Structures are given as structure tokens and as C-alpha cells.
N, C-alpha and C positions, 0 to 999 in steps of 0.2 A: 598486429594489435595496435590500434591507434588511441592514444590518450589513456589516462588512468581510470580504472573503475573504482568508485568509492561511494559510500552512503553515509549521510549524516542524519541521525534521527532527531527530529524536532520534538515530537511527542506522539503518542498513540500510534496511528498509521500514517502520520505526516512525516515524510522524509525528503531530503534532497538527494537525488541520484546524479552522480557525475559519470558519464559513459561516453567514450569516444570523443571527448572534448565538448559534449553537450551537458547542460544542467537542467534537470527536471524536478518538479515538485509533485508529490503525491498527496492526495486527500487532505487539503488544507484544513487545519484546526488551530485557531489562534486566540480563542476566547473561552469563557466558561458561562454556563447557565445553571440555574437551579436543577439539580438532579442530573447534570452532565458535567463531569469533572475528569480531566485527563488522569488524575491520580498521581501525577508526576509533573515536574516543571515543563513549561513550554519554552523551548530553548532559544527561540528567535521571535522577534516581532515581524510583522509584515514589512515594515520600513527597513529592517535590517537584512532582508533577503537579498541574495545576489541577483544579478540579471538572469532571468529564467528563459530557457528556450521553449519550454512547454509545461503545461500543468495537466496532470491526469486525475480524474475524479471518478471513483468507482460507483458511487450512488449518492442519493440526495439526503441521507441522514446528516444532521447537523455536525456530528463529530467527525464526519468525513468530507463535509461540503460546507464549510463555514464561510460562505460567500459574503455575509454581512461584514465580517472583519477583512476578508481578503479583497474586498472591493477597493480598499485603499492602496492596493498594489499599483505602482507607478506606471506600468506599461499595459495599457488596455488592449494592445495588439498581440500580447503573448498568446500563442495557440493554446486553446483549451480542448483537450480530448477527453470526452466524458461519456457516461451512461446517458441514454436518451432522455430520461426525466430531468436531467440537470441542464439541458440546453437552454431552455427559456429562463431559468433562474440565473445562469451565467450571463446571458444577454441583458437581463434586467439589472444586473450588477455592473454593467457598463463594458463588459468584454466583447470585443468585436469579431474575434476569430474563434468560433466555437463549433466543434464538430462532434456528433455522436458516432461512436463505433458500436457495431453489433458483433455478437460472438463469431470469432474466426475472421473478422474483417480487419484489414490492415490499412494504415496510412503512413506516408513518408513525409518527413519534414524537409523543407527546402534548406539547403546549406548555403550560407553566405560567407563562410570563413574557411573554406577548404578542409572541412572536417570529415567529409564523406557523408554517407547516408545514415539517417536515423529512422528506424521503422518501429512503429507501435502497433501491436496486434491485440485486439480485445479477446478475452478468454471467457468461456461460460462460467457462471457463478450462481450461487443460490443463497439468499439471505431473506430477511423478513420482507424487504422490498426488492424491486428489480435492481440487479447489480451486474456489472461486468468487471473483470480483473484484467491485468495488462502484462504482456511480454514486451520488453523494450530491447532493441538490438542496435548496436552501434560500435564501430571500431573493432569488430570481430568479437564482441562480448554480448552476453545475454543476461537479462534480469527478468525474473518473474515477480511481480507485485500482486499479492493475493488478497488485497483489501481486507474484508472481514467475511469472506465466503465460508459456507459449510464445505465439507469434503463431499464432492459430487463425482459420479463415475466419469463425467466428461473430462475431468482433469487428468485421467489416465492417458488421454490422447496427447497431452503435452509432451510426454516422453518421446513419442514418435515424431511429433512435429518440430520439437525443439530439444534435440538430444544432448546439447551441451550448454546447460544452464550454469552460469558462473555464480549468480547470487539469487537466493530465494528470500523474499520478505513475506512472512507468513503469520497470520493471527493464531493465537493459542489459548484464549481464555474460555472457550466453550460456553459463551454467554447464553444464559437461559432466562426466559421471561416467566416469572412466577404467576402473573395473572392469566397466562396462557398455558396453564398446567405444566409449567417448567419446560416449555417448548425450547429446544436448542436452536439458535440462530447463527452461531459462529462456530467454526471448527475448534475442537479441544486440542490440548497438547498432544494427545495420542493421535488424533486425526491428522494434525500437522506433521507429526513424525511419520505417519503412513504416507502422506503426500511427499515428504522428503525422500522416503524409500522409493517411491515411484520415479521421481525426477532426478535423484542423485546429483544435486547441485554441488559445486565446489564449497560454497559457504551458505549457511542458512542463518537468518537473523529473525528472531521472534518479535512480533509487535502486537498491539491491541490486547494487552494484558493488565495494564495498571488502571484502566478505566474504572470509575466508581460512580454510582448514582447518589452518593451521599449516604450518611448513616441510616437514614430512614428508607431511602430508595433501595439500598442493598438488602434491606430486610423484607421489603414489601414488593419490589418490582423486579429487580435483577438478581441473578446468582451467577458467579463466575469464579474462575481460577486465576488468581493474580500473581502466581509464582512462575516466572519463565523457566526456572530450573526444572520444572516438570517436563517441559519440552526438551531441554538439554539431555536429561536422563533418558527420555524415550528415544531420541535420535541415536544415542550411543548404542542402543539395542537394535533398532530397526534399520539404521543407515550409518553404520560406523565409519564409512568413508567420507562423510560430510563433516566439515568443520563448522561447529555451531558457535556463534558469537552473540552474546547479549550485550547490547550497546545502550548506554544511558543517553537521555536527551542532551544534545549538544556534542556528542561524541562522533567523530568521523572515523569510519573504518575503511581502509584501503584493501581491496580484494586482489591478491596476486600482484603481479607486475614488479 
């Protein structure tokens, strides 16, 4: 095992992942808009981010793909590994190395510092818009970043393809859209616990739960579960061998090692 595995939560589904000596950012969100609020602090500005080896973007919704704010990031050559609809948006934001990954497709990042290989694999997902999620492997460690997907049958394949997941980052708010007859578009705490039971990761960290559409938006547009402890309780029943950790924005969690 090379390098420490750690995750720092910035907000919502935006994390810094340190794996095998590499540092990646997931689903950047660094600003707010009317009816789009993280519901918790944003723990870092774009300017304060460390040097990144890659950025992963699961889909083009603003709260996962805040390219207007992230365009100020200093290195426009940072590799961007994204869902297909994000490609042109990222290029228009000035990023020069943008690649779409499709479900079960993998890419390897070039190493310039003797850290070994880093592999990113796109995983099937389902949301209101097209989405992929990501498995990241490096230094003998594996992370699954589940974006804000629903629980879909294809995710059962993960257990066979990636039998030793060290860290699961998983959405839990069960977001529903009131104007669409309460259609569910994100997995719930119980769904996320079911996924945890399928994958049996060493550690599971919930995300995508504090989000709010504002006082009026929460009453008229969205409906969600904002308590991550519902996931904690569900995992204790369905996957008692997994350590569940709820981490606050700005908190860094080291996994094993």
C-alpha cells in the first residue's frame, strides 16, 4: 500500500481524495445561487485548494459542476474526467485536458513523481440527468464515489468487479422533486445502506444530505432527508462490518494505515 488514503469534505458531494500519493477533487461546488444552497459551510475557496492531480465530475447539475467558480483554478492543464455532457462546459471554462468516461470505461493517469498508477473507472448511475460515478484505484487502495445516483441494479456488479473497496462516498438524502409528483432522483439513507451491504467497504461516508432549496424551495420544489444519522443507523443493521463516519466540511478523515 503506497501513500495514505484520506478524504476531506469540502461541502455537499465535493471532496478532496488523497490516494496513493495522488490528490483528486470530486464534483466541485464553491458558490451559491437562489434555491441552491449547500446547507452547510463551504470549507475551501478555489484559491485555497492544493495542487490537484485530477478532477472528477459526475454530471452537469450546478451543485456538482460549478465550473463558473472553478474556472478560477490556477492549473488549466489539470486532467478533468467527466460525464459526457460536461466536456464542452469544462473546455469553455478554459480547461485543456478534458475526457469523458462512459460506464465501465477506465483511464490511467500518467505519473511524474514515482507514485505508481492511478486508475479511474466510470460506473453506471441514474439521476434526473445523465450521470456516471467513479471508482478510483491507486497505491493498492480503492474508493467508490457515488455522486448523487439512485440505487440501480448495475451497482451490484461493483462487488464482483471491485471486491475490496476501502472507502465509499455515498449520497443519502433521497431527494424528491415535488413538481414531478415527488419523483425520487437520489438514493435515500436506506438505499445507501443497501448499497453498503452489497459493496462491504471498510469505511462509508455519507454526503449530499445538507442541501436545501431555501425555505420556499423546500416547501414547493424539493423534499429530502437532511439527517445523515438515518444512514448511520441503517448501515448498523444492513452492513455492521462497515465503519460509518459522518465528517463535517473541512474535516479530514484518514482511512486505515
